[in-house]
C-alpha positions as CSV (number, residue, x, y, z in Angstrom):
1,X,0.2,-0.2,0.0
2,X,3.0,1.8,0.3
3,X,3.1,2.7,-3.4
4,X,-0.3,5.0,-2.8
5,X,1.0,6.3,0.6
6,X,0.2,10.0,-0.1
7,X,-3.4,9.7,-0.9
8,X,-3.2,7.1,2.6
9,X,-1.7,9.8,4.4
10,X,-4.5,11.8,3.8
11,X,-7.1,9.6,4.3
12,X,-6.1,8.7,7.8
13,X,-5.4,12.6,8.9
14,X,-9.6,13.3,7.5
15,X,-10.7,10.4,9.7
16,X,-12.0,8.5,6.6
17,X,-11.8,4.2,7.4
18,X,-10.7,2.5,4.4
19,X,-10.2,-1.0,2.9
20,X,-7.1,-1.3,1.3
21,X,-6.4,-4.6,-1.0
22,X,-2.2,-5.1,-1.7
23,X,-0.7,-7.6,-4.3
24,X,1.2,-10.2,-2.2
25,X,3.3,-12.3,-4.8
26,X,2.1,-12.6,-8.7
27,X,3.1,-15.2,-11.1
28,X,3.2,-15.6,-15.4
29,X,2.3,-12.3,-16.9
30,X,0.7,-10.4,-14.3
31,X,0.4,-6.6,-14.3
32,X,1.3,-5.5,-10.8
33,X,4.3,-6.1,-8.6
34,X,4.4,-7.2,-5.3
35,X,3.5,-3.9,-3.2
36,X,1.1,-2.7,-5.9
37,X,-2.3,-1.9,-4.1
38,X,-6.1,-0.2,-5.0
39,X,-7.9,1.1,-2.0
40,X,-11.4,1.7,-0.9
41,X,-13.2,4.6,1.3
42,X,-16.4,4.0,3.1
43,X,-18.0,6.4,0.9
44,X,-17.0,4.6,-1.9
45,X,-14.1,6.2,-3.4
46,X,-10.9,3.7,-5.0
47,X,-8.0,5.0,-5.3
48,X,-4.6,2.9,-6.8
49,X,-4.7,-0.4,-9.6
50,X,-3.9,-4.4,-8.2
51,X,-4.1,-5.4,-12.1
52,X,-4.3,-2.9,-14.2
53,X,-8.2,-2.7,-14.9
54,X,-8.4,-6.6,-14.5
55,X,-9.9,-7.8,-11.2
56,X,-9.9,-4.4,-10.3
57,X,-13.9,-4.4,-10.2
58,X,-14.3,-8.0,-8.2
59,X,-11.0,-6.6,-5.8
60,X,-13.5,-3.3,-5.6
61,X,-16.2,-6.0,-4.0
62,X,-13.6,-7.5,-2.0
63,X,-12.8,-3.9,-0.3
64,X,-16.5,-2.9,0.4
65,X,-16.8,-6.7,2.0
66,X,-14.3,-6.4,4.4
67,X,-14.9,-2.9,5.3
68,X,-17.9,-3.5,6.2
69,X,-17.2,-6.9,8.0
70,X,-13.8,-5.9,9.9
71,X,-12.2,-8.7,9.1
72,X,-9.0,-9.4,6.3
73,X,-9.6,-11.7,3.4
74,X,-6.4,-13.3,0.9
75,X,-7.9,-14.3,-2.6
76,X,-5.9,-15.2,-5.5
77,X,-7.6,-14.5,-9.2
78,X,-6.3,-15.5,-12.5
79,X,-6.6,-17.2,-15.8
80,X,-7.3,-20.8,-14.5
81,X,-10.1,-19.2,-12.1
82,X,-13.5,-21.2,-13.3
83,X,-14.7,-17.5,-13.5
84,X,-11.0,-16.5,-15.6
85,X,-13.1,-14.2,-18.1
86,X,-15.4,-11.9,-16.2
87,X,-13.2,-11.6,-12.9
88,X,-10.2,-13.3,-14.2
89,X,-6.3,-11.9,-15.9
90,X,-6.7,-11.9,-19.2
91,X,-3.4,-11.6,-19.8
92,X,-2.8,-15.2,-18.6
93,X,-0.9,-14.3,-15.4
94,X,-2.0,-14.8,-11.2
95,X,-1.6,-12.4,-8.3
96,X,-2.9,-13.1,-4.5
97,X,-4.3,-10.3,-3.1
98,X,-4.5,-8.9,0.4
99,X,-7.4,-6.8,1.7
100,X,-7.2,-5.5,4.2
101,X,-9.3,-3.2,6.4
102,X,-8.2,-0.3,8.4
103,X,-10.8,1.5,10.3
104,X,-11.3,3.7,13.3
105,X,-10.6,1.8,16.6
106,X,-8.2,-1.1,15.0
107,X,-5.0,-2.5,16.4
108,X,-3.3,-2.5,13.0
109,X,-4.7,1.8,11.8
110,X,-2.1,3.3,13.8
111,X,0.8,0.9,12.8
112,X,-0.7,1.7,9.2
113,X,-1.1,5.5,9.4
114,X,2.8,5.8,10.9
115,X,4.3,3.8,7.9
116,X,1.7,5.9,5.6
117,X,3.4,9.1,7.2
118,X,6.9,8.1,6.8
119,X,6.3,6.7,3.0
120,X,4.1,10.1,2.2
121,X,6.9,12.0,3.8
122,X,9.9,10.7,1.9
123,X,11.4,9.1,4.6
124,X,12.3,5.3,4.3
125,X,9.8,3.0,6.1
126,X,9.2,-1.0,5.8
127,X,5.7,-2.5,6.4
128,X,5.5,-6.4,7.1
129,X,1.7,-7.5,7.2
130,X,1.0,-11.4,7.7
131,X,-1.0,-12.6,5.0
132,X,-1.2,-16.3,6.1
133,X,-1.2,-18.0,9.3
134,X,-3.3,-17.9,12.1
135,X,-6.7,-16.1,11.6
136,X,-6.0,-13.8,15.1
137,X,-2.9,-12.9,13.2
138,X,-3.3,-12.4,9.7
139,X,-3.6,-8.7,8.5
140,X,-1.5,-7.7,11.7
141,X,1.5,-5.2,10.9
142,X,4.6,-4.2,12.3
143,X,6.9,-0.9,10.7
144,X,10.6,-0.4,10.6
145,X,12.6,2.7,9.6
146,X,16.5,3.5,9.7
147,X,16.0,5.3,13.7
148,X,13.4,2.5,14.5
149,X,14.8,-0.6,13.4
150,X,13.2,-2.9,16.4
151,X,10.0,-1.7,15.0
152,X,6.7,-0.1,15.7
153,X,3.7,-2.0,16.3
154,X,4.2,-5.8,16.1
155,X,2.0,-9.2,16.1
156,X,0.9,-9.9,20.0
157,X,1.5,-13.7,19.9
158,X,5.8,-14.2,21.0
159,X,8.2,-11.7,21.3
160,X,10.4,-13.4,19.8
161,X,8.3,-13.6,16.3
162,X,8.5,-9.5,16.6
163,X,12.5,-9.3,16.7
164,X,13.3,-12.0,13.8
165,X,10.4,-9.7,10.9
166,X,12.1,-6.8,12.2
167,X,15.4,-8.0,11.5
168,X,14.1,-9.6,7.9
169,X,12.0,-5.8,7.0
170,X,15.3,-4.0,8.1
171,X,17.0,-6.4,5.4
172,X,14.3,-5.8,3.1
173,X,14.2,-2.0,3.4
174,X,18.4,-1.8,2.9
175,X,17.3,-4.0,-0.5
176,X,14.8,-1.1,-1.3
177,X,12.8,-4.8,-1.8
178,X,9.2,-5.9,-1.7
179,X,8.1,-9.0,-1.3
180,X,7.2,-12.1,0.8
181,X,8.9,-14.5,3.5
182,X,8.2,-17.6,5.9
183,X,8.8,-17.5,9.0
184,X,7.5,-20.1,12.1
185,X,5.0,-18.7,14.1
186,X,8.1,-18.9,17.4
187,X,10.1,-16.7,14.9
188,X,11.7,-20.0,13.8
189,X,13.6,-19.1,10.8
190,X,12.4,-22.5,10.3
191,X,9.3,-24.0,9.8
192,X,6.7,-21.7,8.2
193,X,3.6,-21.6,8.9
194,X,3.5,-17.8,8.6
195,X,3.9,-16.1,5.1
196,X,4.9,-11.9,5.8
197,X,4.7,-9.5,3.0
198,X,7.4,-6.3,3.2
199,X,6.5,-3.5,1.4
200,X,9.3,-1.0,1.3
201,X,9.7,2.5,0.6
202,X,12.6,4.2,0.1
203,X,13.7,7.5,-1.6
204,X,13.4,8.0,-5.3
205,X,16.8,6.0,-7.1
206,X,19.1,9.3,-8.3
207,X,20.2,9.9,-12.1
208,X,23.3,11.8,-12.6
209,X,23.3,13.3,-16.0
210,X,27.1,14.7,-16.7
211,X,27.2,17.2,-19.5
212,X,24.9,20.2,-19.7
213,X,24.0,19.5,-23.1
214,X,20.6,19.0,-25.5
215,X,21.1,15.3,-25.1
216,X,21.2,16.4,-21.0
217,X,17.9,18.2,-21.1
218,X,16.0,15.3,-22.9
219,X,17.2,13.2,-20.7
220,X,15.9,15.1,-17.8
221,X,12.9,14.9,-18.5
222,X,12.4,11.5,-19.3
223,X,14.5,10.6,-16.1
224,X,11.8,12.4,-14.1
225,X,8.7,10.9,-15.8
226,X,10.2,7.4,-14.8
227,X,10.9,8.4,-10.8
228,X,14.2,9.5,-10.9
229,X,15.8,12.4,-8.7
230,X,17.7,13.5,-11.4
231,X,20.5,15.9,-10.9
232,X,22.8,17.9,-13.3
233,X,26.1,18.3,-13.3
234,X,28.8,20.2,-15.6
235,X,32.4,22.7,-14.9
236,X,30.7,24.9,-17.2
237,X,28.5,27.5,-15.5
238,X,27.3,28.6,-18.7
239,X,25.8,25.8,-19.5
240,X,24.7,24.4,-16.4
241,X,22.1,26.9,-15.5
242,X,18.1,25.8,-13.8
243,X,16.7,28.0,-17.6
244,X,18.2,25.2,-19.8
245,X,17.2,21.9,-17.0
246,X,13.8,24.0,-15.4
247,X,12.7,19.9,-14.5
248,X,16.0,18.8,-12.8
249,X,16.0,18.1,-8.8
250,X,19.5,20.3,-8.6
251,X,22.5,21.1,-11.0
252,X,25.8,21.5,-9.8
253,X,28.6,23.3,-11.2
254,X,31.8,21.2,-10.8
255,X,34.0,18.9,-12.4
256,X,32.4,16.3,-12.5
257,X,34.6,13.7,-11.4
258,X,34.8,15.3,-8.4
259,X,31.2,16.0,-7.7
260,X,31.0,12.1,-8.0
261,X,33.7,11.7,-5.0
262,X,31.8,13.5,-2.8
263,X,28.4,12.7,-3.4
264,X,26.2,9.6,-2.3
265,X,25.6,7.1,-5.0
266,X,23.9,3.5,-3.8
267,X,23.2,0.5,-6.1
268,X,19.9,1.6,-7.1
269,X,22.1,4.6,-9.0
270,X,22.3,5.6,-12.6
271,X,25.6,7.2,-13.9
272,X,25.2,8.7,-17.7
273,X,28.0,10.5,-19.1
274,X,27.3,13.0,-21.9
275,X,30.1,14.7,-22.1
276,X,31.9,12.8,-25.4
277,X,35.2,14.8,-23.5
278,X,38.6,13.1,-22.7
279,X,39.1,15.6,-20.2
280,X,36.2,15.0,-18.4
281,X,35.1,11.5,-19.4
282,X,38.7,9.4,-18.1
283,X,38.9,10.6,-14.5
284,X,34.8,10.4,-14.7
285,X,34.6,6.7,-15.8
286,X,37.9,5.6,-14.0
287,X,35.5,6.0,-10.4
288,X,32.1,5.7,-11.6
289,X,33.6,1.7,-13.2
290,X,34.8,0.9,-9.7
291,X,31.6,2.4,-7.5
292,X,28.3,0.0,-6.6
293,X,26.1,1.6,-9.0
294,X,23.1,-0.1,-11.4
295,X,24.3,1.7,-14.6
296,X,27.3,3.4,-15.6
297,X,26.8,4.8,-20.1
298,X,28.5,7.3,-22.1
299,X,27.4,9.0,-25.4
300,X,30.0,8.6,-28.4
301,X,30.8,7.4,-31.6
302,X,32.1,4.1,-32.0
303,X,35.5,5.7,-32.0
304,X,35.1,7.6,-29.5
305,X,34.0,4.7,-27.6
306,X,37.7,2.8,-28.6
307,X,39.7,5.4,-27.8
308,X,37.9,6.2,-24.7
309,X,38.7,3.1,-23.5
310,X,42.2,2.6,-24.8
311,X,42.7,5.9,-22.3
312,X,40.6,4.5,-19.3
313,X,43.0,1.2,-20.1
314,X,45.6,3.4,-19.6
315,X,45.0,5.2,-16.0
316,X,44.5,1.1,-14.4
317,X,40.9,0.6,-15.6
318,X,41.0,-3.1,-15.9
319,X,38.8,-5.8,-18.6
320,X,36.5,-6.6,-16.0
321,X,35.7,-3.1,-15.4
322,X,35.5,-1.8,-18.5
323,X,32.8,-4.4,-19.2
324,X,30.6,-2.6,-17.1
325,X,30.3,-0.1,-19.5
326,X,27.3,1.0,-21.5
327,X,29.0,2.9,-24.9
328,X,27.8,3.7,-27.0
329,X,25.2,4.6,-24.9
330,X,21.1,3.4,-25.4
331,X,19.7,0.7,-27.5
332,X,19.5,0.6,-30.8
333,X,16.2,2.5,-32.0
334,X,18.2,4.5,-34.9
335,X,17.3,8.0,-32.5
336,X,18.5,10.6,-34.0
337,X,16.6,13.8,-32.3
338,X,17.8,14.0,-28.5
339,X,14.4,13.3,-26.6
340,X,14.9,10.0,-29.7
341,X,18.5,9.5,-27.9
342,X,17.0,9.6,-25.0
343,X,14.7,7.4,-25.2
344,X,16.9,4.9,-26.1
345,X,18.8,5.6,-23.0
346,X,15.9,5.4,-20.8
347,X,15.1,2.3,-22.5
348,X,18.6,0.6,-21.6
349,X,18.2,1.6,-17.8
350,X,15.1,0.0,-18.0
351,X,16.6,-3.3,-18.9
352,X,19.2,-3.1,-17.7
353,X,16.8,-2.9,-14.2
354,X,14.7,-5.7,-14.9
355,X,16.7,-8.1,-17.2
356,X,15.0,-7.2,-20.1
357,X,16.9,-8.3,-23.3
358,X,16.0,-5.2,-25.3
359,X,14.9,-7.0,-28.2
360,X,11.3,-6.6,-29.9
361,X,8.2,-8.9,-28.8
362,X,7.1,-9.5,-31.7
363,X,7.1,-12.8,-32.6
364,X,9.8,-13.1,-30.1
365,X,9.2,-16.0,-27.2
366,X,10.6,-14.4,-24.0
367,X,8.6,-13.5,-21.4
368,X,7.2,-10.1,-21.0
369,X,7.9,-9.1,-17.6
370,X,11.1,-9.8,-16.9
371,X,11.9,-8.3,-13.1
372,X,13.7,-10.5,-10.9
373,X,11.8,-9.0,-7.9
374,X,8.6,-10.9,-8.7
375,X,7.8,-13.2,-6.0
376,X,5.8,-16.7,-7.6
377,X,1.9,-16.5,-6.6
378,X,1.2,-19.8,-4.2
379,X,-2.0,-21.6,-3.6
380,X,-2.8,-19.7,-0.1
381,X,-6.3,-19.1,-0.1
382,X,-8.6,-17.4,2.0
383,X,-8.2,-16.2,5.7
384,X,-12.1,-14.7,5.1
């Protein structure tokens, strides 16, 4: 539910009761990932999505019923269901959905409210909820934040269970992952009567664009569209201006490698080097290729690429490090304009992130969805 935290946080502040349906697990060609949510309030207002339209109507009714009954419900929807045409996923996938009522006076409300407030404020948080297990535990929740690793809330069953789930949720949060884990009822990591969904909400990943050129302007726009926090860095103050990059989150006038030395990056950060000038590229890429980032791409012709690689070898960059470099940057779309080139780069970033091949889906026999963080759906039934 943290993917719709902004609106749900407003609902909590307004004192509105609601039920939220969350994708717990997916299988096959399911349209949404674990953590995707749809919420319905007492007036029937709905926000979010769990399937892109395939089963929204049925899930909406489940939310209305859960809000009335005050009981959580776990349901599976898929093409194999007898009523697949009516409410199933016509794409052929399977999704398991947990519906949780969040009403005034419910024990879970304070925990959910704390998670929503943190996520809406852009602070890292993880929300752990029991999906399957003893009836009295299903739907119970615990929220973990970096400053509160022991967690707020709990399951009221066994102290070790709270400690174990808090530790596991903290690990999910460190990785920015959402998914399920199996755990023993008393906190043991072996034996698994409980299934726990952990949703992580972390600040947006970073995209750092080096080189304040016209192609960079288009890349900034598409980076923002994809949900990145975008920084533009260039040593030339005449080009690195807010007027040229109004959509960038920040603009840095500094030698690129010096900025990269002092700024914070992580395993989700993407670095796009558009300077194609050796005096900038070589010291920058020498550092970038040794950092634990998700993507390093560099613009330039094939001749520029070969020359740049030789220069990098001369300053000690290894063949293993060079293998990380996406150069010439982008997928082969036949791009010409800055906007088309930005699309080409963005497509390569998405393919690298999701494990896609970059080839046309027409006539191919590869999966449409490659996301390695998806959790296979399992038959875990209903708790209603």
